[in-house]
ZAMARGU-4260 file (C-alpha; in steps of 0.2 Angstrom, whole numbers, plus 5000, padded with zeros to 4 digits):
<rodrens>
0) 4949/4443/5028 | 4960/4439/5012 | 4973/4452/5007 | 4970/4456/4989 | 4977/4472/4981
5) 4975/4467/4963 | 4970/4451/4954 | 4985/4447/4944 | 4981/4430/4938 | 4967/4418/4934
10) 4972/4408/4950 | 4970/4424/4961 | 4954/4427/4951 | 4947/4410/4956 | 4953/4412/4974
15) 4944/4429/4975 | 4928/4422/4967 | 4928/4408/4981 | 4930/4421/4994 | 4917/4432/4987
20) 4905/4417/4988 | 4910/4415/5007 | 4906/4433/5011 | 4891/4436/4999 | 4878/4436/5013
25) 4888/4446/5026 | 4877/4459/5035 | 4879/4477/5030 | 4893/4486/5040 | 4902/4471/5044
30) 4921/4468/5040 | 4915/4454/5028 | 4904/4467/5019 | 4918/4479/5017 | 4929/4464/5010
35) 4914/4460/4998 | 4915/4478/4991 | 4934/4477/4989 | 4933/4460/4980 | 4919/4467/4968
40) 4930/4482/4964 | 4945/4470/4960 | 4934/4460/4949 | 4929/4475/4939 | 4947/4481/4938
45) 4953/4464/4932 | 4939/4463/4919 | 4944/4481/4913 | 4962/4475/4911 | 4957/4460/4901
50) 4946/4470/4889 | 4961/4482/4886 | 4971/4467/4881 | 4957/4462/4869 | 4957/4444/4871
55) 4946/4432/4881 | 4953/4415/4884 | 4941/4401/4886 | 4947/4399/4904 | 4942/4417/4908
60) 4925/4416/4900 | 4921/4400/4909 | 4926/4408/4926 | 4917/4425/4922 | 4901/4416/4918
65) 4901/4407/4934 | 4903/4423/4944 | 4889/4433/4935 | 4875/4427/4946 | 4884/4431/4962
70) 4888/4449/4956 | 4870/4452/4950 | 4864/4449/4968 | 4877/4461/4975 | 4872/4475/4962
75) 4854/4472/4965 | 4855/4474/4984 | 4851/4491/4991 | 4865/4498/5002
</rodrens>
């Protein structure tokens, strides 16, 4: 389990995206499933922070577009 409290940079964002990919298929109730929930919350907070700054660098957009398919699977899965 990775210890993320906040995603403070694009490097941490990329590391968290890689970890999310690793734990995406974790069974419900497992430690990895809990980690998946935390990672998703961190992504949401990171994106809110970026929106407050009112800029979308090309690097951010490219990474966000790569992450969208993974997030759509998580939000479509019943709990």
